[in-house]
mmJSON file of the N, C-alpha and C atoms, coordinates in Angstrom:
{"data_MODEL":{"atom_site":{
"group_PDB":["ATOM","ATOM","ATOM","ATOM","ATOM","ATOM","ATOM","ATOM","ATOM","ATOM","ATOM","ATOM","ATOM","ATOM","ATOM","ATOM","ATOM","ATOM","ATOM","ATOM","ATOM","ATOM","ATOM","ATOM","ATOM","ATOM","ATOM","ATOM","ATOM","ATOM","ATOM","ATOM","ATOM","ATOM","ATOM","ATOM","ATOM","ATOM","ATOM","ATOM","ATOM","ATOM","ATOM","ATOM","ATOM","ATOM","ATOM","ATOM","ATOM","ATOM","ATOM","ATOM","ATOM","ATOM","ATOM","ATOM","ATOM","ATOM","ATOM","ATOM","ATOM","ATOM","ATOM","ATOM","ATOM","ATOM","ATOM","ATOM","ATOM","ATOM","ATOM","ATOM","ATOM","ATOM","ATOM","ATOM","ATOM","ATOM","ATOM","ATOM","ATOM","ATOM","ATOM","ATOM","ATOM","ATOM","ATOM","ATOM","ATOM","ATOM","ATOM","ATOM","ATOM","ATOM","ATOM","ATOM","ATOM","ATOM","ATOM","ATOM","ATOM","ATOM","ATOM","ATOM","ATOM","ATOM","ATOM","ATOM","ATOM","ATOM","ATOM","ATOM","ATOM","ATOM","ATOM","ATOM","ATOM","ATOM","ATOM","ATOM","ATOM","ATOM","ATOM","ATOM","ATOM","ATOM","ATOM","ATOM","ATOM","ATOM","ATOM","ATOM","ATOM","ATOM","ATOM","ATOM","ATOM","ATOM","ATOM","ATOM","ATOM","ATOM","ATOM","ATOM","ATOM","ATOM","ATOM","ATOM","ATOM","ATOM","ATOM","ATOM","ATOM","ATOM","ATOM","ATOM","ATOM","ATOM","ATOM","ATOM","ATOM","ATOM","ATOM","ATOM","ATOM","ATOM","ATOM","ATOM","ATOM","ATOM","ATOM","ATOM","ATOM","ATOM","ATOM","ATOM","ATOM","ATOM","ATOM","ATOM","ATOM","ATOM","ATOM","ATOM","ATOM","ATOM","ATOM","ATOM","ATOM","ATOM","ATOM","ATOM","ATOM","ATOM","ATOM","ATOM","ATOM","ATOM","ATOM","ATOM","ATOM","ATOM","ATOM","ATOM","ATOM","ATOM","ATOM","ATOM","ATOM","ATOM","ATOM","ATOM","ATOM","ATOM","ATOM","ATOM"],
"id":[1,2,3,4,5,6,7,8,9,10,11,12,13,14,15,16,17,18,19,20,21,22,23,24,25,26,27,28,29,30,31,32,33,34,35,36,37,38,39,40,41,42,43,44,45,46,47,48,49,50,51,52,53,54,55,56,57,58,59,60,61,62,63,64,65,66,67,68,69,70,71,72,73,74,75,76,77,78,79,80,81,82,83,84,85,86,87,88,89,90,91,92,93,94,95,96,97,98,99,100,101,102,103,104,105,106,107,108,109,110,111,112,113,114,115,116,117,118,119,120,121,122,123,124,125,126,127,128,129,130,131,132,133,134,135,136,137,138,139,140,141,142,143,144,145,146,147,148,149,150,151,152,153,154,155,156,157,158,159,160,161,162,163,164,165,166,167,168,169,170,171,172,173,174,175,176,177,178,179,180,181,182,183,184,185,186,187,188,189,190,191,192,193,194,195,196,197,198,199,200,201,202,203,204,205,206,207,208,209,210,211,212,213,214,215,216],
"type_symbol":["N","C","C","N","C","C","N","C","C","N","C","C","N","C","C","N","C","C","N","C","C","N","C","C","N","C","C","N","C","C","N","C","C","N","C","C","N","C","C","N","C","C","N","C","C","N","C","C","N","C","C","N","C","C","N","C","C","N","C","C","N","C","C","N","C","C","N","C","C","N","C","C","N","C","C","N","C","C","N","C","C","N","C","C","N","C","C","N","C","C","N","C","C","N","C","C","N","C","C","N","C","C","N","C","C","N","C","C","N","C","C","N","C","C","N","C","C","N","C","C","N","C","C","N","C","C","N","C","C","N","C","C","N","C","C","N","C","C","N","C","C","N","C","C","N","C","C","N","C","C","N","C","C","N","C","C","N","C","C","N","C","C","N","C","C","N","C","C","N","C","C","N","C","C","N","C","C","N","C","C","N","C","C","N","C","C","N","C","C","N","C","C","N","C","C","N","C","C","N","C","C","N","C","C","N","C","C","N","C","C","N","C","C","N","C","C"],
"label_atom_id":["N","CA","C","N","CA","C","N","CA","C","N","CA","C","N","CA","C","N","CA","C","N","CA","C","N","CA","C","N","CA","C","N","CA","C","N","CA","C","N","CA","C","N","CA","C","N","CA","C","N","CA","C","N","CA","C","N","CA","C","N","CA","C","N","CA","C","N","CA","C","N","CA","C","N","CA","C","N","CA","C","N","CA","C","N","CA","C","N","CA","C","N","CA","C","N","CA","C","N","CA","C","N","CA","C","N","CA","C","N","CA","C","N","CA","C","N","CA","C","N","CA","C","N","CA","C","N","CA","C","N","CA","C","N","CA","C","N","CA","C","N","CA","C","N","CA","C","N","CA","C","N","CA","C","N","CA","C","N","CA","C","N","CA","C","N","CA","C","N","CA","C","N","CA","C","N","CA","C","N","CA","C","N","CA","C","N","CA","C","N","CA","C","N","CA","C","N","CA","C","N","CA","C","N","CA","C","N","CA","C","N","CA","C","N","CA","C","N","CA","C","N","CA","C","N","CA","C","N","CA","C","N","CA","C","N","CA","C","N","CA","C","N","CA","C","N","CA","C","N","CA","C"],
"label_alt_id":[null,null,null,null,null,null,null,null,null,null,null,null,null,null,null,null,null,null,null,null,null,null,null,null,null,null,null,null,null,null,null,null,null,null,null,null,null,null,null,null,null,null,null,null,null,null,null,null,null,null,null,null,null,null,null,null,null,null,null,null,null,null,null,null,null,null,null,null,null,null,null,null,null,null,null,null,null,null,null,null,null,null,null,null,null,null,null,null,null,null,null,null,null,null,null,null,null,null,null,null,null,null,null,null,null,null,null,null,null,null,null,null,null,null,null,null,null,null,null,null,null,null,null,null,null,null,null,null,null,null,null,null,null,null,null,null,null,null,null,null,null,null,null,null,null,null,null,null,null,null,null,null,null,null,null,null,null,null,null,null,null,null,null,null,null,null,null,null,null,null,null,null,null,null,null,null,null,null,null,null,null,null,null,null,null,null,null,null,null,null,null,null,null,null,null,null,null,null,null,null,null,null,null,null,null,null,null,null,null,null,null,null,null,null,null,null],
"label_comp_id":["MET","MET","MET","LYS","LYS","LYS","THR","THR","THR","LYS","LYS","LYS","ASP","ASP","ASP","THR","THR","THR","SER","SER","SER","PHE","PHE","PHE","SER","SER","SER","LYS","LYS","LYS","LEU","LEU","LEU","GLU","GLU","GLU","SER","SER","SER","SER","SER","SER","LYS","LYS","LYS","LEU","LEU","LEU","ILE","ILE","ILE","ASP","ASP","ASP","ASP","ASP","ASP","LEU","LEU","LEU","VAL","VAL","VAL","PRO","PRO","PRO","LYS","LYS","LYS","LYS","LYS","LYS","GLU","GLU","GLU","VAL","VAL","VAL","GLN","GLN","GLN","GLU","GLU","GLU","PHE","PHE","PHE","PHE","PHE","PHE","LYS","LYS","LYS","TYR","TYR","TYR","GLY","GLY","GLY","ASN","ASN","ASN","THR","THR","THR","LYS","LYS","LYS","MET","MET","MET","SER","SER","SER","THR","THR","THR","PHE","PHE","PHE","ALA","ALA","ALA","THR","THR","THR","ASP","ASP","ASP","TYR","TYR","TYR","ASN","ASN","ASN","ILE","ILE","ILE","ARG","ARG","ARG","THR","THR","THR","ALA","ALA","ALA","LYS","LYS","LYS","VAL","VAL","VAL","GLY","GLY","GLY","LYS","LYS","LYS","ARG","ARG","ARG","ILE","ILE","ILE","PHE","PHE","PHE","TYR","TYR","TYR","LYS","LYS","LYS","TYR","TYR","TYR","SER","SER","SER","ASP","ASP","ASP","ILE","ILE","ILE","LEU","LEU","LEU","ARG","ARG","ARG","LEU","LEU","LEU","PHE","PHE","PHE","LYS","LYS","LYS","ASP","ASP","ASP","ASN","ASN","ASN","MET","MET","MET","ARG","ARG","ARG","GLN","GLN","GLN"],
"label_asym_id":["A","A","A","A","A","A","A","A","A","A","A","A","A","A","A","A","A","A","A","A","A","A","A","A","A","A","A","A","A","A","A","A","A","A","A","A","A","A","A","A","A","A","A","A","A","A","A","A","A","A","A","A","A","A","A","A","A","A","A","A","A","A","A","A","A","A","A","A","A","A","A","A","A","A","A","A","A","A","A","A","A","A","A","A","A","A","A","A","A","A","A","A","A","A","A","A","A","A","A","A","A","A","A","A","A","A","A","A","A","A","A","A","A","A","A","A","A","A","A","A","A","A","A","A","A","A","A","A","A","A","A","A","A","A","A","A","A","A","A","A","A","A","A","A","A","A","A","A","A","A","A","A","A","A","A","A","A","A","A","A","A","A","A","A","A","A","A","A","A","A","A","A","A","A","A","A","A","A","A","A","A","A","A","A","A","A","A","A","A","A","A","A","A","A","A","A","A","A","A","A","A","A","A","A","A","A","A","A","A","A","A","A","A","A","A","A"],
"label_entity_id":["1","1","1","1","1","1","1","1","1","1","1","1","1","1","1","1","1","1","1","1","1","1","1","1","1","1","1","1","1","1","1","1","1","1","1","1","1","1","1","1","1","1","1","1","1","1","1","1","1","1","1","1","1","1","1","1","1","1","1","1","1","1","1","1","1","1","1","1","1","1","1","1","1","1","1","1","1","1","1","1","1","1","1","1","1","1","1","1","1","1","1","1","1","1","1","1","1","1","1","1","1","1","1","1","1","1","1","1","1","1","1","1","1","1","1","1","1","1","1","1","1","1","1","1","1","1","1","1","1","1","1","1","1","1","1","1","1","1","1","1","1","1","1","1","1","1","1","1","1","1","1","1","1","1","1","1","1","1","1","1","1","1","1","1","1","1","1","1","1","1","1","1","1","1","1","1","1","1","1","1","1","1","1","1","1","1","1","1","1","1","1","1","1","1","1","1","1","1","1","1","1","1","1","1","1","1","1","1","1","1","1","1","1","1","1","1"],
"label_seq_id":[1,1,1,2,2,2,3,3,3,4,4,4,5,5,5,6,6,6,7,7,7,8,8,8,9,9,9,10,10,10,11,11,11,12,12,12,13,13,13,14,14,14,15,15,15,16,16,16,17,17,17,18,18,18,19,19,19,20,20,20,21,21,21,22,22,22,23,23,23,24,24,24,25,25,25,26,26,26,27,27,27,28,28,28,29,29,29,30,30,30,31,31,31,32,32,32,33,33,33,34,34,34,35,35,35,36,36,36,37,37,37,38,38,38,39,39,39,40,40,40,41,41,41,42,42,42,43,43,43,44,44,44,45,45,45,46,46,46,47,47,47,48,48,48,49,49,49,50,50,50,51,51,51,52,52,52,53,53,53,54,54,54,55,55,55,56,56,56,57,57,57,58,58,58,59,59,59,60,60,60,61,61,61,62,62,62,63,63,63,64,64,64,65,65,65,66,66,66,67,67,67,68,68,68,69,69,69,70,70,70,71,71,71,72,72,72],
"pdbx_PDB_ins_code":[null,null,null,null,null,null,null,null,null,null,null,null,null,null,null,null,null,null,null,null,null,null,null,null,null,null,null,null,null,null,null,null,null,null,null,null,null,null,null,null,null,null,null,null,null,null,null,null,null,null,null,null,null,null,null,null,null,null,null,null,null,null,null,null,null,null,null,null,null,null,null,null,null,null,null,null,null,null,null,null,null,null,null,null,null,null,null,null,null,null,null,null,null,null,null,null,null,null,null,null,null,null,null,null,null,null,null,null,null,null,null,null,null,null,null,null,null,null,null,null,null,null,null,null,null,null,null,null,null,null,null,null,null,null,null,null,null,null,null,null,null,null,null,null,null,null,null,null,null,null,null,null,null,null,null,null,null,null,null,null,null,null,null,null,null,null,null,null,null,null,null,null,null,null,null,null,null,null,null,null,null,null,null,null,null,null,null,null,null,null,null,null,null,null,null,null,null,null,null,null,null,null,null,null,null,null,null,null,null,null,null,null,null,null,null,null],
"Cartn_x":[0.833,0.0,0.883,0.624,1.393,0.827,1.725,1.278,1.529,0.706,0.869,2.08,2.763,3.89,3.353,3.672,3.153,3.98,3.439,4.147,5.431,5.369,6.543,7.686,7.401,8.469,8.998,8.154,8.621,9.579,9.251,10.123,11.46,11.409,12.643,13.482,12.849,13.592,14.148,13.69,14.176,15.455,15.921,17.137,18.308,19.097,20.283,21.507,22.593,23.837,23.653,24.225,24.23,22.827,21.913,20.613,19.771,19.875,19.154,18.009,16.902,15.718,15.407,15.13,14.799,13.52,13.478,12.331,11.027,11.058,9.839,9.225,10.056,9.561,8.95,9.597,9.081,7.769,7.718,6.515,5.343,5.586,4.519,4.076,5.024,4.707,3.778,4.099,3.299,2.11,2.072,1.028,1.014,2.218,2.388,2.565,2.14,2.348,3.694,3.99,5.271,5.419,4.333,4.4,4.802,4.172,4.508,5.922,6.33,7.679,8.754,8.423,9.415,9.763,8.857,9.137,9.255,9.115,9.111,10.358,11.527,12.781,12.932,12.596,12.741,11.649,10.434,9.335,9.601,10.2,10.376,11.829,12.732,14.149,14.726,14.503,14.986,16.211,17.316,18.528,18.355,18.937,18.833,20.208,20.244,21.427,20.913,21.623,21.211,22.32,21.946,22.889,22.279,22.862,22.269,20.931,19.87,18.531,17.772,18.37,17.674,17.908,16.858,16.939,16.703,17.515,17.404,17.219,16.412,16.129,16.738,17.197,17.817,16.725,16.814,15.811,15.703,16.816,16.792,16.073,16.138,15.408,13.906,13.503,12.08,11.572,12.368,11.99,11.852,12.772,12.726,11.434,11.006,9.756,8.585,8.547,7.492,7.615,8.821,9.032,8.672,9.03,8.726,7.239,6.479,5.046,4.171,4.774,4.016,3.154,1.947,1.051,1.18,1.018,1.148,-0.15],
"Cartn_y":[-1.17,0.0,1.241,2.149,3.378,4.42,5.213,6.308,7.614,8.592,9.9,10.602,11.371,12.174,13.363,13.455,14.535,15.8,16.913,18.187,18.137,17.457,17.402,16.667,15.567,14.835,15.648,16.446,17.327,18.372,18.903,19.879,19.238,18.024,17.322,17.022,16.636,16.307,17.551,18.732,19.982,20.475,19.756,20.177,20.252,21.288,21.463,21.277,21.815,21.735,22.295,21.616,22.063,22.274,21.366,21.359,22.606,23.158,24.375,24.081,24.798,24.639,25.997,26.034,27.316,27.939,29.254,30.005,29.56,29.369,29.008,27.711,26.721,25.449,25.62,26.408,26.667,27.437,28.405,29.221,28.359,27.448,26.553,25.59,25.088,24.141,24.762,25.971,26.64,27.41,27.525,28.302,29.752,30.314,31.697,32.584,33.818,34.807,35.492,36.41,37.12,37.956,38.536,39.367,38.535,37.393,36.533,35.983,35.66,35.111,36.144,37.417,38.445,38.486,38.016,38.006,36.597,35.589,34.192,33.836,34.155,33.768,34.419,35.697,36.365,35.943,35.737,35.322,33.968,33.047,31.674,31.282,32.255,32.021,30.952,31.148,30.24,30.879,30.135,30.655,30.657,31.664,31.802,31.994,31.742,32.048,32.733,33.743,34.459,34.364,33.93,33.843,34.641,35.765,36.658,37.136,36.916,37.308,36.154,34.972,33.789,33.638,33.246,33.025,31.55,30.99,29.595,29.526,28.567,28.392,27.091,27.089,25.907,24.88,23.712,22.66,22.201,22.057,21.589,22.593,23.884,24.892,24.771,24.42,24.222,22.995,21.934,20.745,21.084,21.895,22.319,23.079,23.897,24.64,23.688,22.582,21.588,20.898,20.498,19.788,20.662,21.941,22.863,23.136,22.917,23.209,21.956,20.817,19.551,19.533,19.071,18.889,17.469,17.304,15.963,15.386],
"Cartn_z":[0.0,0.0,0.0,-0.917,-1.0,-0.045,0.525,1.379,0.651,0.948,0.327,0.911,0.077,0.523,1.304,2.575,3.408,3.231,3.66,3.584,4.394,5.538,6.404,5.724,5.04,4.362,3.187,2.557,1.483,2.036,3.201,3.842,4.174,4.706,5.063,3.827,2.744,1.529,0.844,1.255,0.672,1.334,2.351,3.05,2.08,2.228,1.417,2.298,1.886,2.641,4.046,5.012,6.412,6.976,6.624,7.283,6.997,5.801,5.446,4.48,4.647,3.798,3.171,1.863,1.221,1.787,1.792,2.312,1.651,0.36,-0.375,0.16,0.472,0.992,2.381,3.228,4.575,4.486,3.604,3.419,2.956,2.028,1.553,2.649,3.431,4.495,5.529,5.985,7.01,6.428,5.115,4.434,4.932,5.025,5.449,4.224,4.347,3.296,3.482,2.584,2.636,3.9,4.385,5.582,6.8,6.995,8.141,8.007,6.793,6.598,6.916,6.793,7.09,8.578,9.437,10.879,11.463,10.63,11.077,11.888,11.376,12.03,13.402,13.508,14.81,15.784,15.29,16.167,16.812,16.066,16.545,16.763,16.734,16.987,16.044,14.747,13.718,13.067,13.022,12.381,10.865,10.235,8.789,8.16,6.86,6.052,4.797,4.346,3.151,2.118,0.915,-0.189,-1.335,-1.624,-2.61,-2.086,-2.855,-2.419,-1.784,-1.768,-1.243,0.248,0.972,2.416,2.69,3.577,3.978,5.486,5.933,7.356,7.844,9.08,9.682,10.007,9.395,9.551,11.002,11.683,13.078,13.986,13.658,14.434,14.216,12.996,12.713,13.466,13.514,14.292,15.769,16.274,17.681,17.958,17.007,17.139,17.377,16.64,16.833,18.188,18.546,19.81,21.011,20.922,22.026,22.177,21.125,21.16,21.157,21.448,21.508,22.758,22.603,23.751,24.238,25.52,26.068,26.501],
"occupancy":[1.0,1.0,1.0,1.0,1.0,1.0,1.0,1.0,1.0,1.0,1.0,1.0,1.0,1.0,1.0,1.0,1.0,1.0,1.0,1.0,1.0,1.0,1.0,1.0,1.0,1.0,1.0,1.0,1.0,1.0,1.0,1.0,1.0,1.0,1.0,1.0,1.0,1.0,1.0,1.0,1.0,1.0,1.0,1.0,1.0,1.0,1.0,1.0,1.0,1.0,1.0,1.0,1.0,1.0,1.0,1.0,1.0,1.0,1.0,1.0,1.0,1.0,1.0,1.0,1.0,1.0,1.0,1.0,1.0,1.0,1.0,1.0,1.0,1.0,1.0,1.0,1.0,1.0,1.0,1.0,1.0,1.0,1.0,1.0,1.0,1.0,1.0,1.0,1.0,1.0,1.0,1.0,1.0,1.0,1.0,1.0,1.0,1.0,1.0,1.0,1.0,1.0,1.0,1.0,1.0,1.0,1.0,1.0,1.0,1.0,1.0,1.0,1.0,1.0,1.0,1.0,1.0,1.0,1.0,1.0,1.0,1.0,1.0,1.0,1.0,1.0,1.0,1.0,1.0,1.0,1.0,1.0,1.0,1.0,1.0,1.0,1.0,1.0,1.0,1.0,1.0,1.0,1.0,1.0,1.0,1.0,1.0,1.0,1.0,1.0,1.0,1.0,1.0,1.0,1.0,1.0,1.0,1.0,1.0,1.0,1.0,1.0,1.0,1.0,1.0,1.0,1.0,1.0,1.0,1.0,1.0,1.0,1.0,1.0,1.0,1.0,1.0,1.0,1.0,1.0,1.0,1.0,1.0,1.0,1.0,1.0,1.0,1.0,1.0,1.0,1.0,1.0,1.0,1.0,1.0,1.0,1.0,1.0,1.0,1.0,1.0,1.0,1.0,1.0,1.0,1.0,1.0,1.0,1.0,1.0,1.0,1.0,1.0,1.0,1.0,1.0],
"B_iso_or_equiv":[0.0,0.0,0.0,0.0,0.0,0.0,0.0,0.0,0.0,0.0,0.0,0.0,0.0,0.0,0.0,0.0,0.0,0.0,0.0,0.0,0.0,0.0,0.0,0.0,0.0,0.0,0.0,0.0,0.0,0.0,0.0,0.0,0.0,0.0,0.0,0.0,0.0,0.0,0.0,0.0,0.0,0.0,0.0,0.0,0.0,0.0,0.0,0.0,0.0,0.0,0.0,0.0,0.0,0.0,0.0,0.0,0.0,0.0,0.0,0.0,0.0,0.0,0.0,0.0,0.0,0.0,0.0,0.0,0.0,0.0,0.0,0.0,0.0,0.0,0.0,0.0,0.0,0.0,0.0,0.0,0.0,0.0,0.0,0.0,0.0,0.0,0.0,0.0,0.0,0.0,0.0,0.0,0.0,0.0,0.0,0.0,0.0,0.0,0.0,0.0,0.0,0.0,0.0,0.0,0.0,0.0,0.0,0.0,0.0,0.0,0.0,0.0,0.0,0.0,0.0,0.0,0.0,0.0,0.0,0.0,0.0,0.0,0.0,0.0,0.0,0.0,0.0,0.0,0.0,0.0,0.0,0.0,0.0,0.0,0.0,0.0,0.0,0.0,0.0,0.0,0.0,0.0,0.0,0.0,0.0,0.0,0.0,0.0,0.0,0.0,0.0,0.0,0.0,0.0,0.0,0.0,0.0,0.0,0.0,0.0,0.0,0.0,0.0,0.0,0.0,0.0,0.0,0.0,0.0,0.0,0.0,0.0,0.0,0.0,0.0,0.0,0.0,0.0,0.0,0.0,0.0,0.0,0.0,0.0,0.0,0.0,0.0,0.0,0.0,0.0,0.0,0.0,0.0,0.0,0.0,0.0,0.0,0.0,0.0,0.0,0.0,0.0,0.0,0.0,0.0,0.0,0.0,0.0,0.0,0.0,0.0,0.0,0.0,0.0,0.0,0.0],
"pdbx_formal_charge":[null,null,null,null,null,null,null,null,null,null,null,null,null,null,null,null,null,null,null,null,null,null,null,null,null,null,null,null,null,null,null,null,null,null,null,null,null,null,null,null,null,null,null,null,null,null,null,null,null,null,null,null,null,null,null,null,null,null,null,null,null,null,null,null,null,null,null,null,null,null,null,null,null,null,null,null,null,null,null,null,null,null,null,null,null,null,null,null,null,null,null,null,null,null,null,null,null,null,null,null,null,null,null,null,null,null,null,null,null,null,null,null,null,null,null,null,null,null,null,null,null,null,null,null,null,null,null,null,null,null,null,null,null,null,null,null,null,null,null,null,null,null,null,null,null,null,null,null,null,null,null,null,null,null,null,null,null,null,null,null,null,null,null,null,null,null,null,null,null,null,null,null,null,null,null,null,null,null,null,null,null,null,null,null,null,null,null,null,null,null,null,null,null,null,null,null,null,null,null,null,null,null,null,null,null,null,null,null,null,null,null,null,null,null,null,null],
"auth_seq_id":[1,1,1,2,2,2,3,3,3,4,4,4,5,5,5,6,6,6,7,7,7,8,8,8,9,9,9,10,10,10,11,11,11,12,12,12,13,13,13,14,14,14,15,15,15,16,16,16,17,17,17,18,18,18,19,19,19,20,20,20,21,21,21,22,22,22,23,23,23,24,24,24,25,25,25,26,26,26,27,27,27,28,28,28,29,29,29,30,30,30,31,31,31,32,32,32,33,33,33,34,34,34,35,35,35,36,36,36,37,37,37,38,38,38,39,39,39,40,40,40,41,41,41,42,42,42,43,43,43,44,44,44,45,45,45,46,46,46,47,47,47,48,48,48,49,49,49,50,50,50,51,51,51,52,52,52,53,53,53,54,54,54,55,55,55,56,56,56,57,57,57,58,58,58,59,59,59,60,60,60,61,61,61,62,62,62,63,63,63,64,64,64,65,65,65,66,66,66,67,67,67,68,68,68,69,69,69,70,70,70,71,71,71,72,72,72],
"auth_comp_id":["MET","MET","MET","LYS","LYS","LYS","THR","THR","THR","LYS","LYS","LYS","ASP","ASP","ASP","THR","THR","THR","SER","SER","SER","PHE","PHE","PHE","SER","SER","SER","LYS","LYS","LYS","LEU","LEU","LEU","GLU","GLU","GLU","SER","SER","SER","SER","SER","SER","LYS","LYS","LYS","LEU","LEU","LEU","ILE","ILE","ILE","ASP","ASP","ASP","ASP","ASP","ASP","LEU","LEU","LEU","VAL","VAL","VAL","PRO","PRO","PRO","LYS","LYS","LYS","LYS","LYS","LYS","GLU","GLU","GLU","VAL","VAL","VAL","GLN","GLN","GLN","GLU","GLU","GLU","PHE","PHE","PHE","PHE","PHE","PHE","LYS","LYS","LYS","TYR","TYR","TYR","GLY","GLY","GLY","ASN","ASN","ASN","THR","THR","THR","LYS","LYS","LYS","MET","MET","MET","SER","SER","SER","THR","THR","THR","PHE","PHE","PHE","ALA","ALA","ALA","THR","THR","THR","ASP","ASP","ASP","TYR","TYR","TYR","ASN","ASN","ASN","ILE","ILE","ILE","ARG","ARG","ARG","THR","THR","THR","ALA","ALA","ALA","LYS","LYS","LYS","VAL","VAL","VAL","GLY","GLY","GLY","LYS","LYS","LYS","ARG","ARG","ARG","ILE","ILE","ILE","PHE","PHE","PHE","TYR","TYR","TYR","LYS","LYS","LYS","TYR","TYR","TYR","SER","SER","SER","ASP","ASP","ASP","ILE","ILE","ILE","LEU","LEU","LEU","ARG","ARG","ARG","LEU","LEU","LEU","PHE","PHE","PHE","LYS","LYS","LYS","ASP","ASP","ASP","ASN","ASN","ASN","MET","MET","MET","ARG","ARG","ARG","GLN","GLN","GLN"],
"auth_asym_id":["A","A","A","A","A","A","A","A","A","A","A","A","A","A","A","A","A","A","A","A","A","A","A","A","A","A","A","A","A","A","A","A","A","A","A","A","A","A","A","A","A","A","A","A","A","A","A","A","A","A","A","A","A","A","A","A","A","A","A","A","A","A","A","A","A","A","A","A","A","A","A","A","A","A","A","A","A","A","A","A","A","A","A","A","A","A","A","A","A","A","A","A","A","A","A","A","A","A","A","A","A","A","A","A","A","A","A","A","A","A","A","A","A","A","A","A","A","A","A","A","A","A","A","A","A","A","A","A","A","A","A","A","A","A","A","A","A","A","A","A","A","A","A","A","A","A","A","A","A","A","A","A","A","A","A","A","A","A","A","A","A","A","A","A","A","A","A","A","A","A","A","A","A","A","A","A","A","A","A","A","A","A","A","A","A","A","A","A","A","A","A","A","A","A","A","A","A","A","A","A","A","A","A","A","A","A","A","A","A","A","A","A","A","A","A","A"],
"auth_atom_id":["N","CA","C","N","CA","C","N","CA","C","N","CA","C","N","CA","C","N","CA","C","N","CA","C","N","CA","C","N","CA","C","N","CA","C","N","CA","C","N","CA","C","N","CA","C","N","CA","C","N","CA","C","N","CA","C","N","CA","C","N","CA","C","N","CA","C","N","CA","C","N","CA","C","N","CA","C","N","CA","C","N","CA","C","N","CA","C","N","CA","C","N","CA","C","N","CA","C","N","CA","C","N","CA","C","N","CA","C","N","CA","C","N","CA","C","N","CA","C","N","CA","C","N","CA","C","N","CA","C","N","CA","C","N","CA","C","N","CA","C","N","CA","C","N","CA","C","N","CA","C","N","CA","C","N","CA","C","N","CA","C","N","CA","C","N","CA","C","N","CA","C","N","CA","C","N","CA","C","N","CA","C","N","CA","C","N","CA","C","N","CA","C","N","CA","C","N","CA","C","N","CA","C","N","CA","C","N","CA","C","N","CA","C","N","CA","C","N","CA","C","N","CA","C","N","CA","C","N","CA","C","N","CA","C","N","CA","C","N","CA","C","N","CA","C","N","CA","C","N","CA","C"],
"pdbx_PDB_model_num":[1,1,1,1,1,1,1,1,1,1,1,1,1,1,1,1,1,1,1,1,1,1,1,1,1,1,1,1,1,1,1,1,1,1,1,1,1,1,1,1,1,1,1,1,1,1,1,1,1,1,1,1,1,1,1,1,1,1,1,1,1,1,1,1,1,1,1,1,1,1,1,1,1,1,1,1,1,1,1,1,1,1,1,1,1,1,1,1,1,1,1,1,1,1,1,1,1,1,1,1,1,1,1,1,1,1,1,1,1,1,1,1,1,1,1,1,1,1,1,1,1,1,1,1,1,1,1,1,1,1,1,1,1,1,1,1,1,1,1,1,1,1,1,1,1,1,1,1,1,1,1,1,1,1,1,1,1,1,1,1,1,1,1,1,1,1,1,1,1,1,1,1,1,1,1,1,1,1,1,1,1,1,1,1,1,1,1,1,1,1,1,1,1,1,1,1,1,1,1,1,1,1,1,1,1,1,1,1,1,1,1,1,1,1,1,1]
}}}
């Protein structure tokens, strides 16, 4: 039986060098607009890297965001 590819696995497969994910992939995953993405990193303490005009987010920081907000 085949399983559907979830958004989370797409985000994970988008990782680049040094655990970085492009802004576009993170934006699609969270369904955030450009305004929210402009403050996303500071609001949630996510490390970023900028190469030219492209912004990348640290995948491990995004995972931490989920772990810190898990309900028990």
